[in-house]
TIPAVO-412974 format. One record per residue (C-alpha): x, z, y; residue in one letter. Coordinates in steps of 0.5 Angstrom, whole numbers, padded with zeros to 4 digits, always signed. Layout:
N
XZYa;...
END
This chain:
153
-0193-0366-0013m;-0191-0359-0016p;-0185-0357-0014c;-0179-0358-0018a;-0178-0351-0019a;-0182-0350-0024r;-0178-0354-0029a;-0171-0351-0026v;-0168-0345-0027l;-0165-0341-0021f;-0158-0341-0021d;-0157-0336-0015g;-0156-0338-0008a;-0149-0342-0010s;-0152-0349-0009s;-0155-0347-0003y;-0152-0347+0004a;-0154-0340+0005s;-0159-0334+0002p;-0164-0336+0008r;-0164-0343+0005a;-0165-0341-0002a;-0171-0337+0000c;-0174-0342+0004a;-0174-0347-0002y;-0177-0342-0006w;-0182-0340-0001d;-0184-0348+0000a;-0185-0348-0008c;-0190-0342-0008l;-0194-0346-0003e;-0194-0352-0007d;-0196-0348-0013l;-0202-0345-0009a;-0209-0347-0011v;-0215-0346-0006n;-0220-0343-0011v;-0227-0341-0010l;-0230-0335-0014i;-0238-0335-0015v;-0240-0329-0018d;-0246-0324-0017d;-0242-0318-0019n;-0239-0317-0012k;-0234-0312-0015a;-0231-0317-0020a;-0231-0322-0016a;-0227-0318-0010d;-0222-0316-0016l;-0221-0323-0018l;-0220-0325-0011r;-0215-0319-0010e;-0211-0321-0016l;-0211-0329-0015l;-0209-0327-0008g;-0202-0323-0010l;-0200-0330-0013e;-0201-0333-0007e;-0207-0337-0008h;-0212-0338-0002t;-0219-0335-0005v;-0226-0335-0002h;-0232-0331-0006c;-0239-0333-0006s;-0244-0328-0009y;-0249-0333-0010c;-0250-0341-0012a;-0252-0343-0005q;-0247-0339-0001d;-0242-0343-0006a;-0245-0350-0004l;-0244-0348+0003d;-0237-0346+0003a;-0236-0352-0001a;-0238-0357+0004t;-0234-0353+0009a;-0228-0353+0005t;-0224-0357+0000a;-0223-0353-0006f;-0218-0354-0012d;-0221-0350-0017a;-0228-0346-0018a;-0229-0340-0022l;-0237-0340-0023v;-0241-0335-0027d;-0246-0338-0031l;-0251-0333-0029v;-0253-0333-0022l;-0259-0330-0018p;-0261-0337-0015d;-0260-0342-0020f;-0255-0343-0026s;-0248-0344-0026g;-0249-0350-0030a;-0253-0353-0024e;-0248-0350-0019l;-0243-0354-0023a;-0246-0361-0022r;-0247-0360-0015r;-0240-0358-0014l;-0238-0364-0017r;-0243-0368-0013a;-0240-0365-0007a;-0233-0366-0008a;-0235-0373-0008g;-0230-0376-0013g;-0224-0371-0011r;-0221-0367-0016s;-0224-0360-0018l;-0222-0356-0023l;-0229-0352-0026l;-0228-0346-0030i;-0234-0343-0033a;-0234-0335-0033v;-0239-0331-0037s;-0240-0326-0042g;-0243-0331-0047l;-0239-0335-0052g;-0238-0342-0051l;-0243-0343-0057e;-0248-0339-0053d;-0247-0342-0046a;-0253-0347-0047g;-0253-0353-0042d;-0246-0350-0039a;-0243-0352-0045a;-0245-0360-0044a;-0239-0364-0044p;-0235-0366-0038g;-0239-0360-0034l;-0234-0355-0034f;-0226-0356-0035d;-0225-0350-0038h;-0229-0343-0041h;-0227-0336-0040l;-0230-0331-0043q;-0231-0324-0039k;-0226-0320-0039p;-0222-0325-0036i;-0215-0327-0040d;-0211-0327-0033f;-0205-0331-0037e;-0210-0336-0039a;-0213-0337-0032l;-0206-0338-0029d;-0204-0343-0034r;-0211-0347-0032m;-0209-0346-0025l;-0202-0349-0026a;-0204-0355-0030a;-0206-0361-0027p;-0214-0362-0027v;-0216-0366-0033p;
END
C-alpha cells in the first residue's frame, strides 16, 4: 500500500522523535512509491536515457533492446510496469504486450505503449485492453510520473 506521505504535507521534524526518524520515515515512503520498470526500445540511447531519468526517481529499471530479451527479463523478474516501443526488430510491441500479460500470470502489470505514432496510427496496439496507456514520443515525463504513481487499472 502506498505510503501515507503522498496525502500528508510534511510539517517539519517536530512530530518525529528526531531528524533521523523523520528521514527514515521519508526514505521508507520513497521505497513504497518506487516501481520496478521494464523499458523495451530498440533505440538504445533513448532507452538508457529514460532508465537514468526513472532511476533518479528511485525506480528500479531494466532495459531490453528487443522483444525476446524483454520476455527473458520478464520471466526472471516480476515487473510492476513496462514501457514498450511499438516498433521492435524481432516482433511488434503489441505482440510483446500480449506475451508480457501472459507471462505475468494474472499479476498486475501496467503496460504503457511508447511510440512516435499517435494512437490512431498504432494499429493492433490500440486494441482495447492491450495497453493501459499510450505515450507519444517525445515522452511527457509528468504524464509518465502520474501513470507510474497511479494504481494499475
